[in-house]
ROFI-440570 format. One line per field, with one value per residue (C-alpha): residue number from 1; residue in one letter; x, y, z. Coordinates in steps of 0.02 Angstrom, whole numbers, plus 50000, padded with zeros to 5 digits. Last residue first. Layout:
<vofis>
seq	NUM  ...
type	A  ...
x	X  ...
y	Y  ...
z	Z  ...
</vofis>
This chain:
<vofis>
seq	92  91  90  89  88  87  86  85  84  83  82  81  80  79  78  77  76  75  74  73  72  71  70  69  68  67  66  65  64  63  62  61  60  59  58  57  56  55  54  53  52  51  50  49  48  47  46  45  44  43  42  41  40  39  38  37  36  35  34  33  32  31  30  29  28  27  26  25  24  23  22  21  20  19  18  17  16  15  14  13  12  11  10  9  8  7  6  5  4  3  2  1
type	X  X  X  X  X  X  X  X  X  X  X  X  X  X  X  X  X  X  X  X  X  X  X  X  X  X  X  X  X  X  X  X  X  X  X  X  X  X  X  X  X  X  X  X  X  X  X  X  X  X  X  X  X  X  X  X  X  X  X  X  X  X  X  X  X  X  X  X  X  X  X  X  X  X  X  X  X  X  X  X  X  X  X  X  X  X  X  X  X  X  X  X
x	49172  48995  49041  48959  49048  49199  49176  49117  49279  49383  49312  49338  49508  49618  49537  49512  49707  49806  49980  49965  49830  49918  50077  49979  49896  50041  50145  49981  49979  49817  49695  49550  49495  49670  49667  49507  49560  49730  49638  49494  49519  49704  49743  49618  49686  49876  49804  49722  49882  50004  49918  49892  50070  50126  50025  50088  50271  50305  50472  50373  50466  50516  50366  50252  50330  50317  50134  50100  50184  50067  49919  49965  49976  49806  49750  49839  49740  49564  49591  49640  49489  49382  49452  49443  49265  49209  49193  49058  48963  48960  48897  48746
y	49040  49044  48990  49155  49258  49183  49204  49391  49414  49342  49452  49611  49564  49559  49690  49804  49821  49748  49770  49832  49709  49559  49617  49633  49476  49379  49450  49410  49230  49157  49045  49136  49211  49284  49353  49441  49508  49567  49675  49728  49890  49908  49832  49940  50098  50048  50032  50197  50295  50206  50250  50422  50440  50374  50501  50644  50591  50753  50753  50771  50646  50517  50542  50531  50365  50304  50339  50266  50110  50107  50141  49994  49877  49920  49908  49736  49685  49738  49667  49490  49495  49534  49390  49266  49302  49291  49486  49476  49327  49414  49573  49473
z	49717  49654  49479  49418  49540  49490  49307  49321  49439  49314  49168  49277  49343  49189  49079  49234  49239  49116  49164  49342  49375  49302  49413  49558  49545  49504  49658  49773  49732  49621  49679  49602  49766  49785  49624  49659  49818  49754  49596  49695  49804  49809  49658  49555  49658  49606  49432  49421  49506  49403  49245  49288  49341  49184  49095  49198  49145  49032  48951  48784  48689  48837  48953  48793  48740  48919  48917  48742  48802  48953  48851  48724  48858  48909  48742  48714  48870  48810  48626  48697  48819  48674  48571  48714  48733  48909  48920  48799  48872  49044  48970  48879
</vofis>
């Protein structure tokens, strides 16, 4: 059931949009409150995801490294988790 939910295009769109909204919110907080902690938390979380699973999943899917890094930084697990589940189901 989890796989089917994550393969739904609407769910993927909302998840990716939420990630971009969190980035935007982090920059707004940094500009208004003069506090960059939210940006650093986002950078740390997405860097960790890239290092552990994002780049590897992108390469398995046939994407180049730069594309994998960009998508992982923008969307985080909303990008790599559905892709990883799809690859595992296909046996790649």
